[in-house]
N, CA, C and O of each residue as an XYZ file, in Angstrom:
628
protein
N      -5.774    -21.335      2.397
C      -6.599    -20.620      2.807
C      -6.261    -19.125      2.774
O      -5.089    -18.910      3.085
N      -6.997    -18.017      2.472
C      -6.598    -16.633      2.140
C      -7.560    -16.079      3.284
O      -8.690    -16.492      3.547
N      -6.787    -14.952      3.961
C      -7.551    -13.907      4.881
C      -7.349    -13.106      4.238
O      -6.181    -13.134      3.849
N      -8.259    -11.816      3.634
C      -8.336    -10.896      2.976
C      -8.336     -9.715      3.775
O      -7.975     -8.681      3.212
N      -8.657     -9.664      4.936
C      -9.084     -8.466      5.718
C      -8.761     -8.660      7.267
O      -9.582     -8.640      8.184
N      -7.262     -8.869      7.362
C      -7.181     -9.159      8.793
C      -5.961     -8.090      9.175
O      -5.002     -7.861      8.438
N      -6.189     -7.492     10.459
C      -5.325     -6.452     11.374
C      -4.091     -7.695     11.500
O      -4.308     -8.857     11.842
N      -3.024     -7.224     11.202
C      -1.673     -7.538     11.740
C      -1.349     -7.753     13.180
O      -1.646     -6.897     14.014
N      -0.797     -8.777     13.477
C      -0.469     -8.869     15.484
C       1.167     -8.477     15.171
O       1.712     -8.321     14.078
N       1.620     -8.399     16.258
C       2.956     -8.184     16.498
C       3.732     -9.102     15.739
O       4.525     -8.615     14.933
N       3.659    -10.282     15.839
C       4.459    -11.332     15.307
C       4.700    -11.145     13.903
O       5.675    -11.453     13.218
N       3.554    -10.546     13.594
C       3.587    -10.358     11.600
C       4.524     -9.397     11.050
O       4.621     -9.235      9.834
N       5.400     -8.583     12.112
C       6.447     -7.603     11.820
C       7.020     -8.217     10.693
O       6.632     -7.777      9.611
N       7.972     -9.261     10.676
C       8.735     -9.840      9.920
C       8.439    -10.299      8.523
O       9.227    -10.382      7.581
N       6.881    -10.646      8.569
C       6.144    -11.230      7.330
C       5.956     -9.859      6.598
O       6.304     -9.746      5.423
N       5.346     -8.706      7.367
C       5.175     -7.408      6.554
C       6.553     -6.617      5.831
O       6.649     -5.994      4.773
N       7.406     -6.891      6.739
C       8.656     -6.345      5.887
C       9.018     -7.230      4.924
O       9.413     -6.819      3.833
N       8.930     -8.537      5.204
C       9.579     -9.306      3.969
C       8.836     -8.894      2.903
O       9.348     -8.770      1.790
N       7.424     -8.618      3.168
C       6.706     -8.120      1.569
C       7.331     -6.870      0.946
O       7.439     -6.831     -0.280
N       7.798     -5.735      1.778
C       8.704     -4.934      1.267
C       9.894     -5.012      0.659
O      10.121     -4.276     -0.301
N      10.978     -6.044      1.183
C      12.020     -6.177      0.796
C      12.021     -7.076     -0.359
O      13.035     -7.182     -1.048
N      10.726     -7.867     -0.670
C      10.409     -8.643     -2.052
C      10.218     -7.930     -3.138
O      10.772     -8.038     -4.232
N       9.060     -6.879     -2.636
C       8.528     -6.219     -3.522
C       9.209     -4.880     -4.075
O       9.110     -4.620     -5.274
N       9.859     -4.078     -3.255
C      10.561     -2.643     -3.439
C      11.695     -2.887     -4.732
O      11.719     -2.090     -5.670
N      12.387     -3.770     -4.690
C      13.492     -3.952     -5.618
C      13.033     -4.139     -7.176
O      13.595     -3.578     -8.116
N      12.104     -4.874     -7.270
C      11.554     -5.225     -8.609
C      10.482     -3.965     -8.810
O      10.135     -3.864     -9.987
N      10.006     -3.182     -8.099
C       8.972     -2.303     -8.154
C       9.889     -0.877     -8.662
O       9.525     -0.150     -9.586
N      10.720     -0.738     -8.120
C      11.436      0.715     -7.876
C      12.920      0.636     -8.540
O      13.594      1.600     -8.905
N      13.270     -0.755     -8.610
C      15.094     -0.649     -8.876
C      14.999     -0.073    -10.486
O      15.549      1.027    -10.537
N      14.581     -0.403    -11.512
C      14.552     -0.047    -12.840
C      14.029      1.788    -12.928
O      14.438      2.698    -13.648
N      13.114      1.758    -11.993
C      12.508      3.319    -12.235
C      13.306      4.322    -11.281
O      13.188      5.528    -11.497
N      13.917      3.983    -10.491
C      14.311      4.921     -9.547
C      16.050      4.695     -9.026
O      16.844      5.607     -8.797
N      16.328      3.138     -8.929
C      17.722      2.927     -9.042
C      17.872      2.581     -7.470
O      17.180      2.955     -6.523
N      19.074      1.694     -7.514
C      19.484      1.165     -5.946
C      19.671      1.892     -4.819
O      19.460      1.389     -3.715
N      20.094      3.174     -4.970
C      20.131      4.201     -4.051
C      18.535      4.490     -3.570
O      18.291      4.430     -2.365
N      17.735      4.721     -4.275
C      16.293      4.958     -3.759
C      15.534      3.645     -3.188
O      14.629      3.728     -2.358
N      15.863      2.793     -3.564
C      15.102      1.426     -3.188
C      15.869      1.146     -1.741
O      15.218      0.940     -0.716
N      17.302      1.161     -1.765
C      17.618      0.909     -0.269
C      17.538      1.850      0.748
O      17.475      1.482      1.921
N      17.530      3.313      0.359
C      17.167      4.488      1.196
C      15.452      4.107      1.744
O      15.112      4.212      2.923
N      14.765      3.778      0.925
C      13.207      3.339      1.224
C      13.099      2.265      1.976
O      12.379      2.374      2.969
N      13.732      1.033      1.733
C      13.845     -0.011      2.604
C      14.013      0.192      3.971
O      13.262     -0.094      4.902
N      15.351      0.847      3.956
C      15.690      1.488      5.388
C      14.743      2.533      6.237
O      14.786      2.697      7.456
N      14.043      3.073      5.481
C      13.160      4.102      5.880
C      11.863      3.542      6.503
O      11.538      3.396      7.682
N      11.016      3.186      4.971
C       9.548      2.917      5.040
C       9.349      1.633      5.449
O       8.269      1.330      5.957
N      10.501      0.568      5.262
C      10.313     -0.734      5.689
C      11.161     -1.204      6.726
O      11.586     -2.359      6.771
N      11.466     -0.112      7.754
C      12.419     -0.806      8.958
C      11.568     -1.109      9.724
O      10.413     -0.711      9.579
N      11.997     -1.993     10.854
C      11.390     -2.573     11.748
C      10.565     -1.530     12.481
O       9.358     -1.708     12.644
N      11.251     -0.334     12.973
C      10.549      0.696     13.701
C       9.334      1.358     13.054
O       8.324      1.658     13.690
N       9.510      1.576     11.686
C       8.378      2.248     11.064
C       7.286      0.938     10.911
O       6.150      1.110     11.353
N       7.546     -0.024     10.449
C       6.248     -1.108     10.517
C       5.846     -1.354     11.742
O       4.637     -1.531     11.896
N       6.740     -1.428     12.918
C       5.909     -1.592     14.217
C       5.207     -0.418     14.440
O       4.055     -0.585     14.839
N       5.638      0.894     14.271
C       4.698      2.183     14.767
C       3.285      1.925     13.770
O       2.182      2.189     14.249
N       3.366      1.564     12.806
C       2.326      1.394     11.851
C       1.204      0.287     12.286
O      -0.004      0.501     12.191
N       1.772     -0.917     12.772
C       0.898     -1.965     13.314
C       0.322     -1.372     14.480
O      -0.887     -1.504     14.669
N       1.170     -0.614     15.441
C       0.774     -0.090     16.796
C      -0.365      0.936     16.703
O      -1.202      1.086     17.593
N      -0.326      1.717     15.409
C      -1.120      2.948     15.102
C      -2.495      1.942     14.461
O      -3.617      2.449     14.448
N      -2.343      0.888     14.086
C      -3.664      0.249     13.562
C      -3.875      0.693     12.047
O      -4.946      0.615     11.444
N      -2.645      1.183     11.522
C      -2.547      1.393     10.010
C      -2.378      0.196      8.976
O      -2.159      0.544      7.815
N      -2.423     -0.662      9.142
C      -1.880     -1.827      8.344
C      -3.236     -2.717      8.104
O      -4.058     -2.801      9.016
N      -3.464     -3.434      6.746
C      -3.993     -4.742      6.915
C      -2.918     -5.616      6.234
O      -1.869     -5.213      5.732
N      -3.359     -6.857      6.307
C      -2.362     -8.030      5.763
C      -3.315     -9.126      5.097
O      -4.473     -9.358      5.444
N      -2.720     -9.652      4.239
C      -3.272    -10.837      3.168
C      -2.258    -12.084      3.606
O      -1.032    -12.062      3.505
N      -3.046    -13.140      4.101
C      -2.023    -14.116      4.175
C      -2.691    -15.507      3.445
O      -3.855    -15.640      3.066
N      -1.728    -16.369      3.378
C      -2.082    -17.556      2.349
C      -1.157    -18.762      3.780
O      -0.571    -18.403      4.801
N      -1.330    -19.798      3.382
C      -0.838    -20.723      4.409
C       0.768    -20.581      4.337
O       1.298    -21.272      5.207
N       1.514    -20.004      3.684
C       2.629    -19.622      3.502
C       2.797    -18.561      4.488
O       3.951    -18.395      4.881
N       1.768    -17.706      5.035
C       2.136    -16.526      6.046
C       1.993    -15.448      5.463
O       1.337    -15.684      4.448
N       2.356    -13.864      5.561
C       1.920    -12.854      4.898
C       2.326    -12.879      3.657
O       3.394    -13.471      3.502
N       1.791    -12.393      2.614
C       1.770    -12.142      1.288
C       1.555    -11.164      0.675
O       1.904    -11.008     -0.495
N       0.883    -10.256      1.423
C       0.452     -8.759      0.924
C       0.137     -8.017      2.078
O      -0.126     -8.666      3.091
N       0.110     -6.723      2.133
C      -0.387     -5.788      2.720
C      -0.467     -4.199      2.340
O       0.173     -3.688      1.420
N      -1.218     -3.622      3.066
C      -1.789     -2.160      2.787
C      -1.596     -1.215      4.007
O      -2.268     -1.468      5.006
N      -0.749     -0.153      4.030
C      -0.689      0.614      5.102
C      -1.453      2.203      4.433
O      -1.365      2.723      3.321
N      -2.172      2.605      5.657
C      -2.818      3.881      5.217
C      -2.800      4.809      6.538
O      -2.601      4.340      7.659
N      -3.018      6.102      6.298
C      -2.678      7.068      7.276
C      -3.582      8.411      7.133
O      -3.862      8.674      5.964
N      -4.070      9.276      8.077
C      -4.862     10.214      7.962
C      -4.060     11.162      7.086
O      -2.831     11.086      7.093
N      -4.685     12.033      6.347
C      -4.141     13.271      5.983
C      -5.090     14.419      5.727
O      -5.660     14.533      4.642
N      -5.247     15.199      6.642
C      -6.081     16.063      6.444
C      -7.478     15.295      6.606
O      -7.612     14.210      7.172
N      -8.655     16.167      5.915
C     -10.142     15.263      5.955
C      -9.707     13.808      4.955
O     -10.660     13.132      4.567
N      -8.701     13.490      4.677
C      -8.805     12.346      3.507
C      -8.126     10.965      4.617
O      -7.985     11.037      5.838
N      -7.831      9.898      3.805
C      -6.961      8.903      4.198
C      -5.911      8.716      2.895
O      -6.163      9.242      1.811
N      -4.987      8.095      3.072
C      -3.934      8.014      2.332
C      -3.499      6.573      2.346
O      -3.097      6.098      3.408
N      -3.549      5.802      1.201
C      -2.933      4.472      1.094
C      -1.888      4.758      0.673
O      -1.738      5.084     -0.504
N      -0.802      4.697      1.639
C       0.853      4.716      1.297
C       1.565      3.649      0.964
O       2.685      3.788      0.472
N       1.088      2.585      1.155
C       1.610      1.346      0.550
C       0.586      0.022      0.222
O      -0.212     -0.437      1.040
N       0.728     -0.327     -0.735
C      -0.137     -1.486     -0.889
C       0.641     -2.559     -2.090
O       0.597     -2.342     -3.300
N       1.392     -3.822     -1.401
C       2.047     -4.570     -1.982
C       1.711     -5.851     -1.751
O       1.252     -6.269     -0.687
N       1.992     -6.687     -3.018
C       1.474     -8.251     -2.712
C       2.737     -9.092     -3.594
O       3.117     -8.848     -4.739
N       3.168    -10.010     -2.780
C       4.427    -10.664     -3.494
C       4.194    -11.292     -4.727
O       3.164    -11.932     -4.939
N       5.234    -11.125     -5.683
C       4.859    -11.473     -6.962
C       4.395    -12.614     -7.403
O       3.923    -12.803     -8.524
N       4.557    -13.668     -6.250
C       4.018    -15.297     -6.548
C       2.421    -14.985     -6.367
O       1.744    -15.601     -7.191
N       1.794    -14.293     -5.612
C       0.526    -13.955     -5.252
C      -0.243    -12.946     -6.500
O      -1.454    -12.751     -6.602
N       0.785    -12.419     -7.340
C      -0.175    -11.398     -8.250
C      -1.105    -12.131     -9.378
O      -0.660    -12.975    -10.156
N      -2.420    -11.696     -9.352
C      -3.461    -12.148    -10.188
C      -4.380    -12.627     -9.245
O      -5.562    -12.539     -9.578
N      -4.053    -13.258     -7.819
C      -4.947    -13.881     -6.799
C      -5.854    -12.952     -6.808
O      -6.858    -13.658     -6.710
N      -6.165    -12.072     -6.847
C      -7.242    -11.211     -6.206
C      -6.721    -10.660     -4.913
O      -7.452     -9.889     -4.291
N      -5.711    -10.925     -4.507
C      -5.416    -10.422     -2.919
C      -5.261     -8.672     -2.830
O      -5.641     -8.018     -1.859
N      -4.593     -8.067     -4.116
C      -4.300     -6.555     -4.073
C      -5.611     -6.086     -4.071
O      -5.841     -5.043     -3.459
N      -6.603     -6.726     -4.706
C      -8.137     -6.114     -4.776
C      -8.265     -6.310     -3.508
O      -8.376     -5.202     -2.984
N      -8.316     -7.266     -2.610
C      -8.702     -7.447     -1.332
C      -8.224     -6.083     -0.602
O      -8.945     -5.210     -0.119
N      -7.010     -6.132     -0.647
C      -6.269     -5.024      0.186
C      -6.659     -3.965     -0.054
O      -6.728     -3.166      0.880
N      -7.063     -3.550     -1.397
C      -7.362     -2.051     -1.828
C      -8.904     -1.950     -0.962
O      -9.226     -0.948     -0.323
N      -9.699     -3.097     -1.075
C     -11.114     -2.873     -0.538
C     -11.099     -2.801      1.080
O     -12.057     -2.504      1.794
N      -9.729     -3.158      1.509
C      -9.828     -3.040      3.172
C      -9.216     -1.416      3.353
O      -9.430     -0.747      4.364
N      -8.575     -1.028      2.401
C      -8.507      0.569      2.694
C      -9.600      1.165      2.609
O      -9.966      2.049      3.383
N     -10.364      0.646      1.452
C     -11.376      1.659      1.268
C     -12.514      1.407      2.223
O     -13.357      2.286      2.399
N     -12.584      0.185      2.883
C     -13.730      0.248      3.999
C     -13.062      1.307      5.135
O     -13.771      2.183      5.631
N     -11.821      1.174      5.460
C     -11.428      2.292      6.421
C     -11.856      3.651      5.979
O     -12.536      4.345      6.735
N     -11.498      4.067      4.804
C     -11.990      5.235      4.597
C     -13.798      5.509      4.580
O     -14.184      6.595      5.014
N     -14.589      4.742      4.194
C     -15.862      4.333      4.281
C     -16.074      4.446      5.838
O     -16.926      5.321      5.992
N     -15.671      3.940      7.088
C     -15.690      4.074      8.372
C     -15.393      5.404      8.739
O     -16.042      5.967      9.620
N     -14.390      6.000      8.089
C     -14.162      7.086      8.805
C     -15.045      8.614      7.984
O     -14.969      9.800      8.305
N     -15.670      8.089      7.096
C     -16.287      9.256      5.931
C     -15.688      9.855      5.276
O     -16.040     11.020      5.095
N     -14.596      9.382      4.666
C     -13.892     10.185      3.913
C     -13.311      9.471      2.675
O     -13.392      8.244      2.605
N     -12.705     10.219      1.659
C     -12.204      9.708      0.366
C     -10.922      9.100      0.728
O     -10.483      9.419      1.833
N     -10.178      8.222     -0.040
C      -9.033      7.762      0.094
C      -8.060      7.760     -1.178
O      -8.254      7.106     -2.203
N      -6.947      8.637     -0.918
C      -6.024      8.885     -1.607
C      -5.029      7.987     -1.465
O      -4.738      7.346     -0.455
N      -4.222      7.962     -3.163
C      -2.877      7.130     -3.152
C      -2.099      7.797     -4.199
O      -2.678      8.733     -4.750
N      -1.150      7.574     -4.514
C      -0.027      7.822     -5.552
C       1.045      6.857     -5.709
O       1.483      6.078     -4.862
N       1.450      7.041     -7.067
C       2.478      6.084     -7.799
C       3.394      6.930     -8.613
O       3.164      8.010     -9.157
N       4.476      6.216     -8.582
C       5.557      6.855     -9.603
C       5.206      6.819    -11.115
O       4.916      5.836    -11.797
N       5.301      8.140    -11.483
C       4.548      8.075    -13.254
C       5.174      6.836    -14.017
O       4.392      6.265    -14.777
N       6.096      6.472    -13.958
C       7.069      5.188    -14.905
C       6.426      3.801    -14.414
O       6.671      2.743    -14.993
N       5.534      3.901    -13.232
C       5.019      2.309    -12.926
C       3.582      2.293    -13.345
O       2.640      2.521    -12.585
N       3.481      1.970    -14.778
C       2.333      2.210    -15.594
C       1.611      1.072    -15.155
O       0.450      0.960    -15.546
N       2.249     -0.064    -14.176
C       1.343     -1.544    -13.933
C       0.627     -0.857    -12.400
O      -0.402     -1.415    -12.021
N       0.919     -0.212    -11.933
C       0.294      0.474    -10.518
C      -0.738      1.472    -11.204
O      -1.793      1.471    -10.570
N      -0.757      2.178    -12.116
C      -1.670      3.299    -12.926
C      -2.496      2.208    -13.086
O      -3.368      2.282    -12.221
N      -2.643      1.236    -13.773
C      -3.452      0.243    -14.255
C      -4.190     -0.171    -13.717
O      -5.365     -0.211    -14.083
N      -3.614     -0.752    -12.347
C      -4.433     -1.254    -11.204
C      -5.205     -0.099    -10.855
O      -6.417     -0.227    -11.027
N      -4.926      0.654    -10.548
C      -5.666      1.759     -9.526
C      -6.886      2.493    -10.623
O      -8.011      2.849    -10.271
N      -6.493      2.563    -11.570
C      -7.689      2.959    -12.484
C      -8.792      1.874    -12.534
O      -9.980      2.194    -12.516
N      -8.373      0.553    -12.597
C      -9.260     -0.849    -12.430
C     -10.150     -0.774    -11.069
O     -11.293     -1.227    -11.022
N      -9.531     -0.182    -10.024
C      -9.929     -0.157     -8.531
C     -10.987      1.121     -8.678
O     -11.807      1.149     -7.761
N     -11.079      1.857     -9.361
C     -11.917      3.118     -9.176
C     -11.496      4.572     -8.958
O     -12.261      5.509     -8.729
N      -9.881      4.631     -9.086
C      -9.185      5.754     -8.745
C      -9.402      6.874     -9.468
O     -10.251      6.582    -10.310
N      -9.113      7.880     -9.567
C      -9.316      9.024    -10.631
C      -8.356      9.775    -10.313
O      -8.092      9.775     -9.111
N      -7.505     10.661    -11.215
C      -6.560     11.460    -11.131
C      -7.192     12.864    -10.176
O      -8.285     13.418    -10.288
N      -6.164     13.139     -9.322
C      -6.389     14.120     -8.503
C      -5.447     15.157     -8.209
O      -4.256     14.866     -8.319
N      -5.762     16.302     -7.860
C      -4.249     17.251     -7.350
C      -3.510     16.621     -6.118
O      -4.001     16.094     -5.120
N      -2.384     16.789     -6.410
C      -1.648     16.392     -5.029
C      -1.837     17.389     -4.074
O      -2.080     18.577     -4.288
N      -1.679     16.695     -2.769
C      -2.138     17.277     -1.606
C      -0.544     18.566     -1.364
O      -0.754     19.457     -0.541
N       0.347     18.570     -1.805
C       1.407     19.377     -1.778
C       2.039     19.616     -3.082
O       1.715     18.913     -4.039
N       2.918     20.554     -3.201
C       3.158     21.063     -4.682
C       4.787     20.403     -4.400
O       5.294     20.028     -3.342
N       5.276     20.432     -5.610
C       6.573     20.021     -6.066
C       6.875     18.311     -5.827
O       7.885     17.923     -5.240
N       5.918     17.456     -6.336
C       5.840     16.400     -6.257
C       5.527     15.636     -7.711
O       4.586     15.917     -8.453
N       6.687     14.451     -7.980
C       6.605     13.960     -9.233
C       5.277     12.874     -9.120
O       4.445     12.745    -10.018
N       5.265     12.294     -8.120
C       4.200     11.373     -7.968
C       2.713     11.755     -8.837
O       2.341     12.922     -8.960
N       1.988     10.647     -9.374
C       0.699     10.770     -9.739
C      -0.155     10.447     -8.624
O      -0.099      9.299     -8.184
N      -1.077     11.435     -8.003
C      -1.945     11.448     -7.425
C      -3.499     10.953     -7.885
O      -4.103     11.355     -8.880
N      -3.904     10.122     -7.040
C      -5.477      9.526     -7.453
C      -6.276      9.525     -6.131
O      -5.823      9.308     -5.007
N      -7.744      9.853     -6.528
C      -8.424      9.766     -5.239
C      -9.585      9.050     -5.671
O     -10.128      9.213     -6.764
N     -10.038      8.055     -4.560
C     -11.467      7.305     -4.749
C     -12.331      7.736     -3.626
O     -12.155      7.715     -2.408
N     -13.588      8.241     -4.577
C     -14.459      8.881     -3.539
C     -15.576      7.798     -3.177
O     -16.199      7.087     -3.965
N     -15.677      7.856     -1.688
C     -16.441      7.068     -0.829
C     -17.746      6.955     -1.269
O     -18.352      5.898     -1.097
N     -18.436      8.230     -2.003
C     -19.783      8.117     -2.660
C     -20.014      7.721     -3.621
O     -21.155      7.828     -4.071
N     -18.786      6.966     -4.468
C     -18.799      5.957     -5.608
C     -19.688      4.839     -5.672
O     -19.639      4.064     -6.628
């Protein structure tokens, strides 16, 4: 059974972190290298960072009978909402959970009456293809001097 739009509970902390530990090396290892991956895991996926995001009600999870298998994290940025993370365990790719998590983030944006931004590394063509399929379009980055590709989903689409 899959729950496609559930807010995490405190006891989901390790499951959410496991998604990061399982996906970041495969996603960024060949693009950015081992140091980038390890620093990102230590910073963005630390227990403290994930606990703070859960406490702030910024995370949605996808789960199966195996536990948490995907997650997304959003945060306000000016008048918009930014989806900083959307990751699904490789064993669940193609299951529709990425789409469901993306929809959960879009629902948050709709409720706030704002657009949803996200970004990805230019060499991550898989992410670019996914976000294009989900209705995101290229946009200007919210700050200068970023190599990331920034995208916007408009709530009025």
